[in-house]
C-alpha positions in Angstrom: -33.2 -17.2 7.5 -33.3 -16.1 4.2 -31.1 -13.5 4.7 -28.2 -16.0 5.9 -29.3 -18.3 2.8 -28.3 -15.2 0.5 -25.5 -14.1 2.1 -23.9 -17.8 2.4 -24.7 -18.5 -1.6 -22.1 -19.1 -3.9 -23.7 -16.9 -6.7 -23.6 -14.0 -3.7 -19.9 -14.6 -3.8 -19.6 -14.5 -7.2 -21.5 -11.5 -8.0 -19.0 -9.6 -4.9 -15.9 -11.0 -6.8 -17.3 -9.4 -10.5 -18.0 -5.9 -8.6 -14.8 -5.5 -6.8 -13.2 -6.4 -10.2 -15.2 -3.6 -11.6 -14.2 -1.5 -9.0 -10.4 -2.4 -9.3 -10.6 -1.4 -12.9 -12.5 1.6 -12.3 -9.9 2.9 -10.4 -7.4 2.0 -12.7 -8.8 4.4 -15.3 -8.5 7.1 -13.1 -5.8 9.7 -14.7 -4.4 13.3 -14.6 -5.8 15.4 -15.8 -9.0 13.5 -16.0 -11.9 14.9 -18.2 -14.7 16.0 -15.8 -17.8 13.7 -17.4 -15.5 10.5 -16.8 -14.5 11.8 -13.4 -18.2 12.1 -12.3 -19.0 8.9 -13.9 -16.7 7.3 -12.1 -17.5 8.9 -8.7 -21.0 7.7 -9.3 -19.8 4.3 -10.1 -17.7 4.0 -7.2 -20.4 5.6 -4.8 -22.5 2.6 -6.1 -20.1 0.1 -5.5 -19.6 1.8 -2.2 -23.1 1.3 -0.8 -23.3 -2.3 -2.7 -20.5 -3.7 -0.4 -22.1 -1.6 2.9 -25.5 -3.6 1.8 -23.5 -6.7 1.6 -22.0 -6.1 5.5 -25.1 -5.4 6.5 -26.7 -8.4 5.0 -24.2 -10.6 6.6 -24.4 -8.9 10.4 -28.2 -9.8 9.9 -27.8 -13.6 8.3 -24.9 -14.7 10.2 -24.8 -12.6 13.7 -22.4 -10.4 14.9 -20.5 -13.1 16.6 -20.1 -15.7 13.7 -19.4 -12.4 11.7 -16.6 -11.2 13.9 -15.0 -14.8 13.9 -14.1 -14.2 10.1 -10.7 -11.8 10.1 -11.3 -11.3 6.5 -15.2 -10.0 7.7 -13.4 -7.6 9.8 -11.3 -6.2 7.4 -14.2 -5.9 5.0 -16.2 -4.0 7.7 -13.3 -1.5 8.1 -12.8 -0.8 4.3 -16.3 -0.4 3.9 -16.6 1.9 6.9 -13.8 4.2 5.9 -15.3 4.3 2.2 -18.5 5.2 3.3 -16.8 8.0 5.3 -15.1 9.1 2.4 -18.6 9.4 0.2 -20.0 11.2 3.4 -17.0 13.7 3.5 -17.0 13.9 -0.2 -20.6 14.7 -0.6 -20.8 17.5 2.2 -17.1 19.5 1.5 -17.0 21.3 -1.8 -14.0 19.9 -3.7 -13.2 23.7 -4.2 -12.3 24.1 -0.4 -8.5 22.7 -0.3 -7.8 22.1 2.9 -10.3 19.2 2.9 -9.0 17.9 -0.2 -6.3 15.7 1.2 -8.4 14.2 3.8 -10.7 13.2 1.0 -7.7 11.2 -1.2 -6.6 9.6 1.6 -10.1 8.4 2.3 -10.2 7.4 -1.6 -7.0 5.4 -1.6 -8.6 3.0 0.7 -10.9 1.5 -1.9 -7.8 0.1 -3.8 -7.7 -2.4 -0.4 -10.9 -4.2 -1.7 -9.0 -6.2 -4.3 -8.0 -8.0 -1.2 -11.3 -9.3 -0.5 -10.8 -11.4 -3.5 -8.3 -13.6 -1.1 -11.4 -14.8 0.6 -12.0 -17.0 -2.7 -8.9 -17.8 -3.9 -7.3 -20.7 -2.2 -4.2 -20.5 -4.0 -3.8 -16.6 -2.9 -4.4 -17.5 0.8 -1.7 -20.3 0.7 0.8 -18.0 -1.3 0.2 -15.3 1.7 0.9 -17.9 4.0 4.2 -19.2 2.5 5.3 -15.7 2.5 4.7 -15.3 6.2 6.4 -18.5 6.9 9.3 -17.3 4.7 9.3 -13.9 6.3 9.9 -15.8 9.7 12.6 -17.9 8.3 14.7 -14.9 7.0 14.4 -12.9 10.3 18.0 -14.1 11.2 19.5 -13.3 7.8 18.3 -10.2 7.9 19.8 -9.4 11.5 23.1 -10.6 10.0 22.8 -8.4 7.1 22.1 -5.4 9.0 25.3 -6.1 11.6 27.3 -6.5 7.9 26.0 -3.0 6.8 26.4 -1.6 9.8 30.0 -3.1 10.0 31.0 -1.9 6.6 29.8 1.3 7.0 31.6 2.4 10.1 34.8 0.8 8.2 34.1 3.0 5.4 33.7 6.1 7.6 37.3 5.4 9.1 38.9 4.8 6.0 36.9 7.2 3.2 35.5 10.2 5.2 36.1 13.9 4.1 39.2 12.0 1.7 37.3 12.3 -1.8 36.5 15.8 -3.0 36.8 17.3 -6.2 36.7 20.7 -7.4 34.8 21.9 -10.7 37.8 21.0 -12.6 37.9 17.4 -11.4 40.7 17.6 -9.7 41.3 16.3 -5.8 40.5 19.6 -3.4 39.9 18.2 0.1 39.9 21.8 1.3 37.1 23.6 -1.4 36.2 20.5 -3.2 32.9 18.8 -3.1 32.4 15.4 -2.5 29.9 12.6 -4.5 26.5 11.9 -3.7 27.3 8.4 -2.7 30.1 9.0 -0.3 31.5 8.1 3.3 31.0 11.8 4.6 28.5 11.1 7.2 26.7 7.8 8.4 23.7 7.8 6.7 25.6 8.4 3.3 28.2 5.8 4.2 25.2 3.4 5.1 23.6 3.9 1.9 26.6 3.9 -0.3 27.5 0.2 1.1 23.7 -0.7 0.6 24.4 0.4 -2.8 27.7 -1.5 -3.3 25.7 -4.8 -1.9 23.0 -4.6 -4.4 25.2 -3.8 -7.6 23.5 -0.4 -8.3 25.3 1.4 -11.1 28.3 -1.0 -10.2 30.5 0.5 -13.2 
């Protein structure tokens, strides 16, 4: 079938990769405030790229079939991103930007465009290997993470017992436990104590 040959061709994959890179560069060029002419140009480019990726998804569905297409988890990821970006384009065209109540929803949809860069992982074997190694490492450090949390929790409780509401200073820098105030990193409550122990652990502002 002609569509199957096209969508499985290496040149087609290379073209998709180039367009993803262009899409990423266009998103990186966004700024605030931005010239209205540039904003309109970037919008047109993003819209054109969105419909190209939509066409790519349709071609793969026709050429590979729904079952074969769905077997590849990267295809599922692609389809979710494409559907969300198409929805963003439809919302953007149907709602005026002057309507403030819809701006948050439109911006939320636009942020999904960034996820297209992960489509490059399909053609970059080294990137896939790196992700697999990271996932294995995360599993291996799970026990250490639990131990680290217990360490933080224990020393947080110890700090509450020893230093809670015992280090306060007035405006003159003198110790005043009645009318004084404590520093932001302190042991006056559990949350502040936990953050303080974490700051000590990572050496933040240690002097």
